SERO-4910 file (N, C-alpha, C, O; in steps of 0.05 Angstrom, whole numbers):
BEGIN
 pado doro    nc1    nc2    nc3   cac1   cac2   cac3    cc1    cc2    cc3    oc1    oc2    oc3
  Met    A   -683    890   -716   -699    898   -693   -713    924   -700   -700    942   -711
  Thr    A   -739    927   -693   -753    951   -699   -745    973   -679   -734    967   -658
  Arg    A   -751    998   -686   -745   1020   -668   -761   1018   -643   -751   1027   -622
  Thr    A   -785   1007   -644   -801   1004   -620   -788    986   -600   -787    991   -576
  Lys    A   -778    963   -610   -764    944   -593   -739    957   -581   -732    953   -558
  Ala    A   -724    971   -598   -699    984   -589   -705   1004   -567   -690   1006   -547
  Ala    A   -726   1019   -570   -734   1039   -549   -741   1025   -523   -735   1035   -502
  Met    A   -754   1002   -526   -761    986   -502   -736    977   -487   -734    978   -463
  Phe    A   -716    967   -503   -690    959   -491   -678    983   -476   -668    981   -454
  Thr    A   -678   1006   -489   -666   1030   -478   -677   1037   -451   -663   1042   -432
  Met    A   -704   1037   -449   -717   1044   -423   -711   1023   -402   -706   1030   -379
  Ala    A   -711    997   -410   -707    976   -390   -678    977   -380   -674    975   -355
  Met    A   -659    979   -397   -631    980   -389   -624   1005   -373   -610   1004   -353
  Ala    A   -635   1028   -382   -628   1053   -369   -638   1053   -340   -624   1064   -322
  Ser    A   -660   1040   -334   -671   1039   -307   -652   1024   -288   -651   1030   -265
  Gly    A   -638   1004   -299   -620    989   -282   -592   1000   -280   -578    994   -261
  Leu    A   -584   1018   -299   -557   1028   -299   -555   1056   -286   -533   1065   -281
  Ala    A   -577   1069   -282   -576   1097   -275   -559   1104   -252   -546   1125   -252
  Cys    A   -558   1088   -231   -543   1096   -207   -517   1082   -203   -505   1084   -182
  Gln    A   -507   1068   -224   -482   1053   -220   -458   1070   -230   -460   1084   -250
  Pro    A   -436   1068   -215   -412   1083   -223   -397   1069   -246   -401   1045   -250
  Gln    A   -380   1084   -259   -364   1073   -281   -339   1060   -270   -328   1070   -250
  Asp    A   -328   1039   -282   -302   1028   -274   -286   1023   -299   -295   1028   -322
  Ala    A   -262   1013   -296   -244   1008   -318   -239    978   -323   -220    971   -336
  Glu    A   -257    961   -314   -253    932   -315   -252    922   -343   -236    904   -349
  Leu    A   -269    932   -361   -270    921   -388   -265    943   -409   -281    946   -427
  Asp    A   -243    957   -406   -236    977   -426   -233    965   -454   -240    977   -474
  Gly    A   -223    940   -455   -220    927   -481   -247    923   -495   -249    927   -520
  Val    A   -267    915   -480   -294    912   -491   -305    939   -501   -315    941   -523
  Arg    A   -302    959   -484   -312    985   -491   -300    996   -517   -313   1010   -532
  Lys    A   -274    990   -521   -261   1000   -545   -267    983   -569   -266    994   -592
  Ala    A   -273    958   -566   -277    940   -588   -305    940   -600   -308    939   -625
  Leu    A   -325    943   -583   -353    941   -594   -359    965   -612   -350    987   -606
  Pro    A   -374    961   -633   -380    982   -652   -397   1004   -640   -413    999   -623
  Gln    A   -393   1029   -650   -408   1052   -641   -424   1063   -664   -416   1061   -687
  Ala    A   -446   1076   -658   -464   1086   -678   -451   1106   -696   -456   1107   -720
  Glu    A   -434   1123   -685   -422   1145   -701   -401   1135   -720   -394   1150   -739
  Thr    A   -391   1111   -716   -370   1101   -734   -381   1081   -754   -372   1080   -777
  Val    A   -401   1064   -746   -413   1045   -764   -438   1058   -776   -460   1051   -768
  Gln    A   -434   1076   -794   -456   1089   -807   -448   1099   -835   -425   1101   -842
  Ile    A   -469   1104   -851   -465   1113   -879   -466   1143   -879   -486   1155   -871
  Lys    A   -445   1156   -887   -443   1185   -885   -446   1198   -913   -426   1202   -927
  Val    A   -470   1204   -920   -476   1217   -945   -476   1247   -941   -488   1256   -921
  Pro    A   -463   1263   -957   -463   1292   -954   -491   1303   -951   -509   1294   -965
  Glu    A   -495   1322   -933   -522   1332   -927   -529   1356   -944   -512   1373   -950
  Gly    A   -554   1358   -951   -564   1382   -966   -594   1383   -965   -606   1366   -953
  Gly    A   -605   1403   -976   -634   1407   -975   -648   1395   -999   -636   1380  -1014
  Gly    A   -673   1401  -1002   -689   1390  -1023   -716   1404  -1024   -723   1419  -1005
  Ser    A   -732   1399  -1044   -758   1411  -1046   -777   1397  -1028   -770   1376  -1016
  Ala    A   -801   1408  -1024   -820   1396  -1006   -836   1373  -1018   -849   1358  -1003
  Arg    A   -835   1369  -1044   -850   1348  -1057   -836   1321  -1054   -813   1319  -1061
  Thr    A   -850   1301  -1043   -839   1275  -1040   -858   1254  -1048   -882   1258  -1051
  Gln    A   -847   1229  -1053   -864   1206  -1058   -852   1183  -1042   -828   1183  -1036
  Asp    A   -869   1163  -1036   -860   1140  -1021   -851   1118  -1040   -865   1111  -1058
  Leu    A   -827   1107  -1034   -817   1084  -1048   -819   1060  -1030   -824   1063  -1006
  Pro    A   -814   1036  -1040   -815   1012  -1023   -799   1015   -998   -778   1028   -998
  Asp    A   -809   1003   -976   -796   1003   -950   -796   1031   -937   -781   1036   -919
  Gly    A   -814   1049   -947   -818   1074   -934   -796   1095   -939   -794   1114   -924
  Val    A   -780   1091   -960   -758   1110   -966   -771   1133   -981   -782   1129  -1002
  Ala    A   -768   1157   -971   -779   1181   -983   -758   1194  -1000   -736   1199   -991
  Val    A   -764   1200  -1026   -745   1213  -1043   -760   1235  -1059   -785   1237  -1058
  Glu    A   -745   1252  -1072   -756   1274  -1088   -773   1263  -1111   -767   1242  -1122
  Asp    A   -794   1278  -1118   -807   1273  -1144   -787   1280  -1166   -766   1292  -1160
  Tyr    A   -794   1274  -1190   -775   1279  -1212   -765   1307  -1212   -781   1326  -1211
  Ala    A   -739   1311  -1212   -727   1337  -1209   -726   1351  -1236   -729   1339  -1257
  Val    A   -721   1377  -1235   -715   1392  -1259   -687   1402  -1256   -676   1403  -1234
  Leu    A   -674   1409  -1278   -646   1418  -1277   -644   1441  -1257   -658   1461  -1259
  Gly    A   -625   1438  -1238   -621   1459  -1218   -635   1453  -1192   -627   1464  -1171
  Ala    A   -655   1435  -1192   -668   1427  -1167   -651   1404  -1155   -634   1392  -1168
  Thr    A   -657   1397  -1129   -642   1376  -1116   -644   1350  -1132   -666   1342  -1141
  Ala    A   -622   1336  -1136   -621   1312  -1153   -636   1289  -1140   -634   1284  -1116
  Asp    A   -652   1275  -1157   -668   1253  -1147   -651   1231  -1133   -658   1223  -1111
  Phe    A   -630   1223  -1146   -615   1200  -1136   -597   1208  -1113   -589   1191  -1097
  Tyr    A   -590   1233  -1110   -577   1243  -1086   -597   1239  -1063   -589   1229  -1041
  Met    A   -622   1248  -1066   -642   1246  -1045   -648   1217  -1039   -652   1209  -1016
  Phe    A   -649   1200  -1060   -653   1171  -1057   -631   1159  -1039   -637   1144  -1021
  Thr    A   -606   1166  -1046   -583   1155  -1031   -584   1165  -1002   -579   1149   -984
  Arg    A   -589   1191   -998   -590   1202   -971   -613   1190   -955   -609   1184   -931
  Gly    A   -636   1186   -968   -659   1175   -953   -654   1147   -943   -660   1140   -921
  Ile    A   -642   1130   -961   -636   1102   -953   -615   1102   -931   -618   1087   -911
  Ser    A   -595   1118   -933   -573   1119   -913   -584   1127   -886   -577   1115   -865
  His    A   -602   1147   -885   -614   1155   -860   -630   1133   -847   -629   1129   -823
  Asp    A   -645   1118   -863   -662   1097   -853   -644   1075   -841   -650   1064   -819
  Leu    A   -623   1067   -855   -605   1046   -845   -590   1055   -820   -588   1040   -800
  Asn    A   -580   1080   -820   -566   1090   -797   -583   1090   -772   -575   1083   -750
  Gly    A   -608   1099   -776   -627   1100   -753   -632   1073   -741   -633   1070   -716
  Gly    A   -635   1052   -758   -640   1026   -748   -617   1015   -732   -622   1003   -710
  Ala    A   -593   1018   -741   -569   1008   -727   -563   1025   -702   -553   1014   -682
  Ala    A   -568   1051   -704   -560   1069   -682   -574   1062   -656   -561   1063   -635
  Phe    A   -599   1055   -657   -613   1049   -632   -599   1027   -616   -595   1029   -592
  Ile    A   -590   1006   -630   -577    984   -617   -549    991   -608   -542    986   -585
  Leu    A   -533   1004   -625   -505   1009   -619   -503   1030   -597   -485   1028   -580
  Val    A   -520   1050   -596   -520   1070   -574   -526   1056   -548   -513   1061   -528
  Leu    A   -545   1038   -548   -553   1023   -524   -530   1006   -514   -523   1006   -491
  Val    A   -517    990   -532   -495    973   -525   -472    989   -514   -460    981   -493
  His    A   -465   1011   -527   -443   1028   -518   -449   1039   -490   -431   1041   -473
  Ala    A   -474   1046   -485   -481   1057   -458   -479   1036   -437   -469   1041   -415
  Ile    A   -488   1011   -442   -488    990   -423   -459    984   -413   -455    981   -389
  Val    A   -440    981   -432   -414    972   -424   -397    994   -410   -375    989   -402
  Gln    A   -408   1018   -407   -395   1038   -391   -398   1033   -361   -385   1045   -345
  Tyr    A   -415   1014   -354   -421   1008   -326   -409    982   -317   -401    966   -334
  Pro    A   -406    977   -291   -394    953   -282   -409    928   -291   -433    928   -295
  Val    A   -394    906   -294   -406    881   -301   -423    871   -277   -415    872   -254
  Thr    A   -447    861   -284   -465    851   -263   -455    824   -252   -456    820   -228
  Ser    A   -446    807   -270   -436    781   -261   -417    770   -282   -416    780   -305
  Lys    A   -402    749   -274   -383    737   -292   -385    707   -289   -383    696   -266
  Glu    A   -389    692   -311   -391    663   -311   -369    652   -329   -372    651   -353
  Gly    A   -347    644   -317   -324    636   -333   -313    659   -349   -306    680   -337
  Asp    A   -312    657   -376   -303    679   -392   -326    696   -403   -322    712   -421
  Leu    A   -350    692   -392   -374    706   -401   -380    728   -382   -385    724   -358
  Tyr    A   -380    753   -392   -387    777   -376   -417    784   -382   -425    784   -405
  Ile    A   -432    789   -360   -461    794   -363   -468    820   -350   -461    825   -327
  Trp    A   -482    837   -365   -495    861   -354   -525    856   -353   -537    850   -373
  Gly    A   -536    858   -329   -565    853   -326   -570    826   -313   -552    814   -302
  Pro    A   -595    816   -314   -617    827   -330   -631    851   -317   -630    855   -293
  Trp    A   -644    867   -334   -659    890   -326   -686    890   -339   -690    879   -360
  Ser    A   -705    904   -326   -732    906   -337   -747    928   -322   -742    933   -298
  Glu    A   -765    941   -336   -784    959   -322   -804    943   -307   -809    920   -314
  Thr    A   -816    955   -287   -835    940   -270   -858    929   -286   -866    906   -282
  Leu    A   -869    945   -305   -892    936   -320   -885    923   -347   -902    917   -363
  Asn    A   -859    918   -351   -851    905   -376   -852    875   -372   -841    865   -353
  Pro    A   -865    860   -390   -868    831   -386   -842    816   -392   -841    792   -387
  Ser    A   -822    829   -402   -797    816   -409   -774    829   -394   -776    852   -385
  Glu    A   -751    815   -393   -726    826   -382   -704    820   -402   -705    801   -418
  Tyr    A   -682    836   -400   -661    834   -420   -634    835   -407   -631    844   -384
  Arg    A   -614    826   -421   -586    828   -412   -567    830   -436   -575    824   -459
  Leu    A   -543    839   -431   -522    840   -451   -500    821   -442   -491    822   -419
  Thr    A   -491    803   -460   -469    785   -454   -445    790   -473   -450    796   -497
  Val    A   -421    788   -463   -397    792   -479   -376    772   -470   -372    767   -446
  Ser    A   -363    759   -490   -340    741   -483   -318    745   -504   -324    754   -527
  Gln    A   -293    740   -496   -271    743   -514   -258    716   -519   -253    701   -500
  Asp    A   -252    709   -544   -239    684   -550   -209    687   -551   -198    708   -547
  Leu    A   -195    665   -556   -166    664   -555   -154    682   -577   -131    692   -574
  Ala    A   -169    686   -599   -159    703   -621   -162    732   -615   -152    749   -630
  Gly    A   -176    739   -594   -180    767   -586   -206    779   -596   -211    803   -592
  Asp    A   -223    763   -609   -249    773   -619   -269    773   -596   -269    755   -578
  Phe    A   -287    793   -596   -308    794   -576   -335    786   -588   -343    797   -608
  Ser    A   -348    766   -576   -375    759   -584   -395    772   -564   -391    771   -540
  Trp    A   -415    785   -575   -434    800   -557   -463    795   -567   -468    790   -590
  Ser    A   -481    797   -548   -509    794   -555   -527    807   -535   -522    807   -511
  Leu    A   -549    819   -545   -571    828   -528   -592    806   -528   -599    795   -549
  Glu    A   -601    798   -504   -618    774   -502   -642    781   -484   -640    799   -467
  Gly    A   -664    768   -489   -688    773   -473   -703    747   -466   -700    727   -480
  Arg    A   -720    749   -446   -738    727   -439   -762    738   -425   -762    760   -414
  Arg    A   -784    723   -426   -809    731   -413   -807    726   -383   -797    705   -374
  Lys    A   -816    745   -367   -815    742   -338   -833    718   -330   -827    704   -310
  Ala    A   -855    714   -344   -873    692   -337   -861    665   -339   -871    646   -327
  Asp    A   -839    663   -355   -826    637   -358   -808    629   -334   -798    607   -333
  Gly    A   -803    649   -317   -787    643   -293   -758    649   -296   -747    651   -318
  Ala    A   -744    650   -273   -716    658   -273   -698    636   -285   -675    642   -292
  Ser    A   -708    611   -287   -691    590   -298   -694    587   -328   -680    571   -340
  Ala    A   -713    602   -340   -717    600   -369   -693    611   -384   -681    631   -375
  Pro    A   -687    600   -407   -664    610   -422   -670    637   -435   -693    643   -442
  Phe    A   -649    653   -439   -652    677   -454   -650    671   -483   -637    652   -492
  Arg    A   -664    687   -499   -663    684   -529   -648    709   -541   -653    731   -533
  Val    A   -631    703   -560   -615    724   -572   -633    741   -590   -648    731   -607
  Val    A   -632    768   -586   -647    786   -603   -628    800   -623   -635    803   -647
  Val    A   -604    808   -614   -584    820   -631   -557    808   -623   -551    806   -600
  Ala    A   -542    799   -643   -516    786   -637   -495    796   -656   -500    803   -679
  Gly    A   -470    798   -646   -448    807   -663   -421    796   -654   -418    785   -633
  Ile    A   -401    800   -672   -373    794   -666   -357    819   -673   -360    830   -694
  Ala    A   -340    827   -654   -324    851   -658   -294    844   -655   -286    832   -635
  Thr    A   -279    852   -675   -250    849   -674   -237    877   -671   -240    894   -688
  Pro    A   -223    881   -649   -211    908   -644   -191    916   -666   -177    898   -676
  Gly    A   -189    941   -672   -168    952   -689   -146    964   -672   -148    964   -648
  Glu    A   -126    975   -685   -104    988   -671   -114   1014   -658   -103   1022   -637
  Glu    A   -134   1026   -669   -146   1050   -658   -173   1044   -646   -187   1027   -657
  Glu    A   -181   1059   -625   -207   1055   -614   -228   1063   -634   -226   1082   -649
  Ala    A   -250   1047   -635   -273   1051   -653   -265   1048   -682   -279   1058   -700
  Arg    A   -243   1034   -688   -234   1030   -715   -229   1000   -719   -210    992   -731
  Gly    A   -248    983   -709   -246    955   -712   -261    945   -736   -268    960   -754
  Arg    A   -267    919   -735   -284    907   -756   -301    885   -743   -296    877   -721
  Gly    A   -322    877   -757   -339    856   -746   -365    854   -760   -369    865   -782
  Thr    A   -384    840   -748   -411    837   -759   -431    838   -736   -424    832   -713
  Phe    A   -456    845   -742   -478    841   -723   -504    838   -739   -506    848   -761
  Ser    A   -523    825   -727   -548    818   -740   -572    826   -723   -572    820   -699
  Met    A   -592    838   -735   -617    844   -722   -639    839   -743   -642    816   -752
  Asp    A   -655    859   -751   -673    856   -773   -657    854   -799   -668    845   -819
  Phe    A   -632    864   -799   -615    862   -822   -587    856   -812   -580    860   -789
  Asp    A   -570    846   -830   -543    838   -824   -524    861   -831   -526    872   -853
  Val    A   -505    866   -814   -485    888   -818   -457    876   -816   -451    862   -797
  Ala    A   -440    883   -835   -412    877   -834   -396    902   -837   -403    918   -855
  Tyr    A   -375    907   -821   -361    932   -823   -331    926   -819   -323    907   -806
  Asp    A   -314    944   -831   -285    942   -829   -274    970   -829   -273    983   -850
  Leu    A   -267    980   -805   -257   1007   -802   -227   1007   -796   -216   1028   -787
  Thr    A   -214    984   -800   -186    981   -793   -168    992   -814   -144    995   -810
  Gln    A   -179    999   -837   -162   1009   -859   -176   1032   -873   -200   1038   -868
  Asn    A   -162   1044   -891   -174   1065   -908   -175   1055   -937   -154   1047   -948
  Pro    A   -198   1054   -949   -224   1064   -939   -238   1045   -920   -234   1021   -922
  Gly    A   -254   1057   -902   -271   1040   -885   -295   1031   -900   -304   1045   -918
  Thr    A   -306   1007   -893   -328    996   -908   -350    987   -889   -345    979   -866
  Val    A   -375    989   -898   -399    978   -884   -416    964   -905   -421    975   -926
  Gln    A   -426    940   -898   -444    925   -915   -469    918   -899   -467    910   -876
  Met    A   -492    919   -912   -517    912   -898   -534    895   -917   -536    901   -941
  Asp    A   -547    875   -906   -566    858   -921   -592    856   -905   -592    853   -881
  Tyr    A   -614    857   -920   -640    857   -907   -660    843   -924   -660    846   -949
  Ala    A   -677    826   -912   -698    811   -927   -725    816   -913   -726    815   -889
  Lys    A   -745    822   -929   -772    827   -918   -788    801   -920   -782    783   -935
  Ala    A   -810    800   -905   -827    776   -904   -840    771   -931   -846    748   -937
  Asp    A   -843    792   -947   -856    788   -974   -837    779   -995   -844    776  -1018
  Gly    A   -812    773   -987   -792    763  -1006   -773    784  -1018   -754    777  -1031
  Ala    A   -779    809  -1013   -761    830  -1023   -734    829  -1009   -734    824   -984
  Thr    A   -713    833  -1023   -686    833  -1011   -671    858  -1018   -676    870  -1039
  Phe    A   -653    867  -1000   -638    891  -1004   -609    886   -996   -604    873   -976
  His    A   -591    897  -1012   -562    895  -1006   -550    923  -1009   -555    937  -1029
  Tyr    A   -534    931   -989   -521    957   -989   -492    954   -984   -483    938   -967
  Glu    A   -476    969   -998   -447    970   -993   -438    999   -992   -445   1015  -1010
  Tyr    A   -423   1007   -972   -414   1034   -968   -384   1035   -963   -374   1019   -948
  Leu    A   -371   1053   -977   -342   1057   -974   -337   1086   -969   -347   1103   -983
  Glu    A   -321   1092   -948   -314   1120   -942   -284   1123   -942   -269   1109   -927
  Asn    A   -274   1143   -957   -246   1149   -957   -239   1169   -935   -257   1181   -923
  Ile    A   -214   1172   -930   -205   1189   -907   -213   1219   -912   -216   1234   -893
  Asp    A   -217   1227   -938   -224   1254   -944   -255   1258   -944   -265   1279   -951
  His    A   -270   1237   -936   -299   1236   -935   -313   1235   -962   -337   1238   -964
  Ser    A   -297   1230   -983   -310   1222  -1008   -321   1193  -1004   -312   1179   -987
  Gly    A   -341   1186  -1020   -354   1160  -1014   -365   1146  -1038   -366   1157  -1060
  Asp    A   -373   1121  -1034   -384   1104  -1055   -405   1087  -1042   -399   1071  -1024
  Phe    A   -431   1089  -1051   -453   1075  -1039   -467   1059  -1061   -476   1070  -1080
  Gln    A   -468   1032  -1057   -480   1014  -1076   -505   1002  -1064   -505    993  -1041
  Phe    A   -526   1001  -1079   -552    991  -1070   -565    973  -1090   -568    981  -1114
  Thr    A   -573    949  -1082   -588    931  -1100   -613    922  -1086   -612    913  -1063
  Met    A   -636    924  -1099   -661    916  -1088   -676    897  -1108   -678    904  -1131
  Asp    A   -685    874  -1098   -702    857  -1114   -730    857  -1101   -733    847  -1079
  Ala    A   -749    870  -1114   -775    873  -1103   -795    880  -1125   -788    887  -1147
  Asp    A   -821    877  -1118   -842    885  -1137   -845    915  -1137   -861    926  -1123
  Leu    A   -828    928  -1153   -826    957  -1152   -852    971  -1161   -859    992  -1150
  Asp    A   -867    959  -1180   -892    972  -1188   -915    963  -1171   -938    972  -1175
  Glu    A   -910    945  -1152   -930    936  -1132   -956    927  -1145   -978    933  -1135
  Asn    A   -953    911  -1167   -977    900  -1180   -980    870  -1174   -997    857  -1186
  Gly    A   -964    860  -1155   -967    832  -1147   -954    812  -1165   -958    788  -1162
  Ser    A   -939    821  -1185   -926    802  -1204   -896    798  -1197   -889    802  -1173
  Ala    A   -881    791  -1217   -852    785  -1212   -837    809  -1202   -844    832  -1207
  Ala    A   -815    804  -1188   -799    825  -1176   -780    837  -1198   -770    823  -1215
  Glu    A   -777    863  -1196   -757    876  -1212   -731    879  -1196   -732    877  -1171
  Arg    A   -709    884  -1209   -684    890  -1195   -676    919  -1201   -674    927  -1224
  Leu    A   -671    934  -1179   -661    961  -1182   -633    962  -1170   -628    953  -1148
  Glu    A   -614    972  -1186   -586    974  -1178   -578   1003  -1180   -581   1016  -1201
  Val    A   -567   1014  -1159   -559   1042  -1159   -531   1044  -1147   -525   1032  -1126
  Arg    A   -513   1059  -1160   -487   1064  -1148   -483   1094  -1147   -483   1107  -1168
  Ser    A   -480   1105  -1123   -476   1134  -1120   -448   1138  -1109   -439   1125  -1090
  Arg    A   -434   1157  -1122   -407   1164  -1114   -405   1195  -1111   -418   1209  -1125
  Trp    A   -389   1204  -1092   -386   1233  -1088   -358   1240  -1079   -344   1224  -1067
  Leu    A   -351   1265  -1085   -325   1276  -1076   -328   1288  -1048   -350   1290  -1038
  Ser    A   -306   1295  -1037   -306   1308  -1010   -321   1334  -1011   -331   1343   -990
  Thr    A   -324   1346  -1034   -339   1371  -1037   -369   1367  -1038   -384   1386  -1034
  Gly    A   -378   1342  -1042   -406   1336  -1044   -415   1331  -1073   -436   1319  -1077
  Asp    A   -399   1340  -1093   -406   1335  -1121   -407   1305  -1125   -390   1290  -1116
  Gly    A   -428   1296  -1139   -430   1267  -1142   -445   1258  -1167   -453   1273  -1184
  Arg    A   -448   1231  -1168   -460   1219  -1192   -473   1193  -1183   -462   1178  -1166
  Ser    A   -496   1187  -1195   -509   1161  -1192   -513   1148  -1219   -522   1161  -1238
  Asp    A   -506   1122  -1221   -512   1106  -1244   -533   1085  -1235   -530   1073  -1214
  Phe    A   -554   1080  -1251   -574   1061  -1242   -582   1043  -1265   -579   1049  -1289
  Arg    A   -592   1019  -1257   -602   1000  -1277   -627    986  -1265   -627    979  -1241
  Ile    A   -648    983  -1281   -672    969  -1273   -676    946  -1293   -673    950  -1317
  Ser    A   -682    922  -1283   -685    899  -1301   -705    879  -1289   -712    881  -1266
  Gly    A   -714    861  -1307   -732    839  -1298   -761    848  -1293   -768    870  -1300
  Gly    A   -776    830  -1282   -804    836  -1275   -821    844  -1298   -820    831  -1319
  Asp    A   -836    866  -1295   -854    875  -1316   -842    896  -1333   -856    909  -1349
  Leu    A   -816    901  -1331   -803    921  -1348   -806    913  -1377   -800    891  -1384
  Pro    A   -816    932  -1394   -821    925  -1422   -796    920  -1439   -798    912  -1462
  Val    A   -773    927  -1428   -747    922  -1442   -730    905  -1424   -735    902  -1400
  Ala    A   -708    893  -1435   -691    876  -1419   -679    891  -1395   -678    880  -1373
  Glu    A   -671    916  -1399   -661    932  -1377   -662    961  -1385   -662    968  -1409
  Ala    A   -663    978  -1365   -662   1007  -1369   -639   1018  -1352   -637   1010  -1329
  Thr    A   -623   1035  -1363   -600   1046  -1349   -602   1077  -1349   -615   1088  -1367
  Gly    A   -588   1089  -1331   -589   1119  -1330   -567   1130  -1313   -553   1116  -1299
  Ile    A   -564   1157  -1316   -543   1172  -1302   -555   1197  -1291   -572   1210  -1304
  Glu    A   -548   1205  -1267   -555   1231  -1256   -530   1242  -1241   -518   1228  -1226
  Cys    A   -524   1267  -1246   -501   1280  -1233   -511   1305  -1218   -531   1318  -1226
  Trp    A   -497   1312  -1196   -504   1336  -1181   -479   1351  -1173   -457   1340  -1174
  Asp    A   -483   1377  -1167   -461   1394  -1159   -457   1394  -1129   -471   1379  -1115
  Ser    A   -439   1411  -1119   -434   1412  -1090   -457   1421  -1073   -458   1418  -1049
  Gly    A   -477   1434  -1086   -502   1442  -1073   -523   1421  -1076   -546   1426  -1067
  Phe    A   -517   1398  -1088   -535   1375  -1092   -557   1380  -1113   -577   1367  -1113
  Ala    A   -552   1401  -1130   -571   1406  -1151   -564   1390  -1176   -541   1386  -1182
  Arg    A   -584   1380  -1189   -580   1364  -1214   -567   1381  -1235   -576   1403  -1241
  Ile    A   -545   1370  -1247   -532   1384  -1269   -532   1367  -1294   -526   1377  -1316
  Tyr    A   -540   1341  -1291   -542   1324  -1315   -560   1300  -1309   -559   1289  -1287
  Tyr    A   -576   1293  -1329   -593   1269  -1327   -596   1257  -1355   -600   1271  -1374
  Ser    A   -595   1230  -1356   -600   1216  -1381   -608   1187  -1374   -596   1176  -1356
  Asp    A   -627   1175  -1389   -632   1146  -1386   -638   1134  -1413   -643   1148  -1432
  Ser    A   -636   1108  -1414   -637   1094  -1440   -665   1090  -1451   -668   1083  -1475
  Val    A   -686   1095  -1435   -713   1090  -1445   -731   1115  -1443   -755   1114  -1447
  Asn    A   -718   1138  -1436   -732   1163  -1435   -754   1164  -1413   -776   1173  -1417
  Phe    A   -746   1153  -1389   -764   1158  -1366   -767   1187  -1362   -789   1197  -1355
  Gln    A   -746   1202  -1366   -746   1231  -1365   -728   1241  -1388   -712   1226  -1399
  Ser    A   -732   1265  -1396   -717   1277  -1418   -688   1282  -1409   -683   1287  -1386
  Thr    A   -669   1279  -1428   -641   1285  -1422   -639   1315  -1415   -650   1332  -1429
  Glu    A   -623   1320  -1394   -619   1348  -1385   -590   1353  -1380   -576   1335  -1370
  Gly    A   -580   1377  -1385   -553   1384  -1379   -533   1371  -1397   -539   1360  -1417
  Ser    A   -507   1373  -1388   -485   1362  -1403   -469   1343  -1386   -463   1349  -1363
  Ser    A   -463   1319  -1397   -447   1299  -1382   -419   1309  -1375   -407   1299  -1357
  Ser    A   -409   1329  -1390   -383   1339  -1385   -381   1354  -1358   -360   1359  -1347
  Asp    A   -405   1361  -1346   -405   1375  -1321   -404   1355  -1297   -402   1364  -1274
  Cys    A   -406   1329  -1302   -406   1309  -1281   -378   1307  -1268   -358   1309  -1281
  Ala    A   -378   1305  -1241   -353   1303  -1227   -338   1277  -1234   -313   1277  -1234
  Met    A   -352   1256  -1241   -340   1231  -1250   -350   1225  -1278   -374   1228  -1283
  Ser    A   -332   1218  -1296   -340   1214  -1324   -346   1185  -1331   -358   1180  -1351
  Asp    A   -338   1166  -1314   -342   1137  -1320   -368   1127  -1310   -378   1134  -1289
  Val    A   -380   1108  -1325   -404   1094  -1317   -395   1071  -1298   -377   1056  -1305
  Ser    A   -408   1069  -1275   -401   1048  -1256   -425   1040  -1240   -435   1055  -1223
  Leu    A   -435   1015  -1245   -458   1004  -1232   -449    985  -1209   -426    978  -1208
  Pro    A   -467    978  -1191   -459    960  -1170   -446    935  -1180   -455    924  -1200
  Gln    A   -426    926  -1166   -410    902  -1175   -421    877  -1163   -411    855  -1168
***
């Protein structure tokens, strides 16, 4: 779902919920459904220089760094994580807000909030939630055009399944919008996976793991026409890992498409201030800089 659509949902739902009191009827639902602050990729934050370039899908990263400047692949990892978090957050914040209010109606084991719509909005929306015998909650945001009438069926825009954990907001499940998300926060480390496909055939896969000390592991694979010349797609694979202090390392591989060699691999490491302390690649995209002995992790590890 685009951010424009999510904003539209927010305004429509908020107008219908504004004056309703909270109740305790569905505490189980409120505790089980995913929340934006828990289903997100948490990359350590830091600054960077003002020079940027655009990569596919609008991800902004640093231009080639120099030793001591903010590391390219740290910025690459942070940029992608922010983009993904923003997309999911619009939906999850809205869903979490809706279920704080009383259920509008109940049809068997199906709980329904809404439908709601702004006066000048041509569509109306609702949230539905049901629980099966195994204790899993199925939920969906649905919409229909007002012009089709009150008897017209709703169409699912975002749908998910949530399995509660022993702790609130530490469950597991999946949901789908413009991309598919799978999460498991019931154990340490917690994990989040996302898959996304564009109309032009480009595909993206993300895997994120967070340990209890906030160290992390982010894997990213993209199949797309990276040089944008209209020919075959290249594959970019990046694995970024970091300690709780923020010190980290990215290993990357590029293969296929118009690459003049079978594959190119490289390493970039950064310190707790996110400054590059080491860089090397197999085809000399950039000159080798720094010493590999300064890297927080010594092993090469690409996406699995």
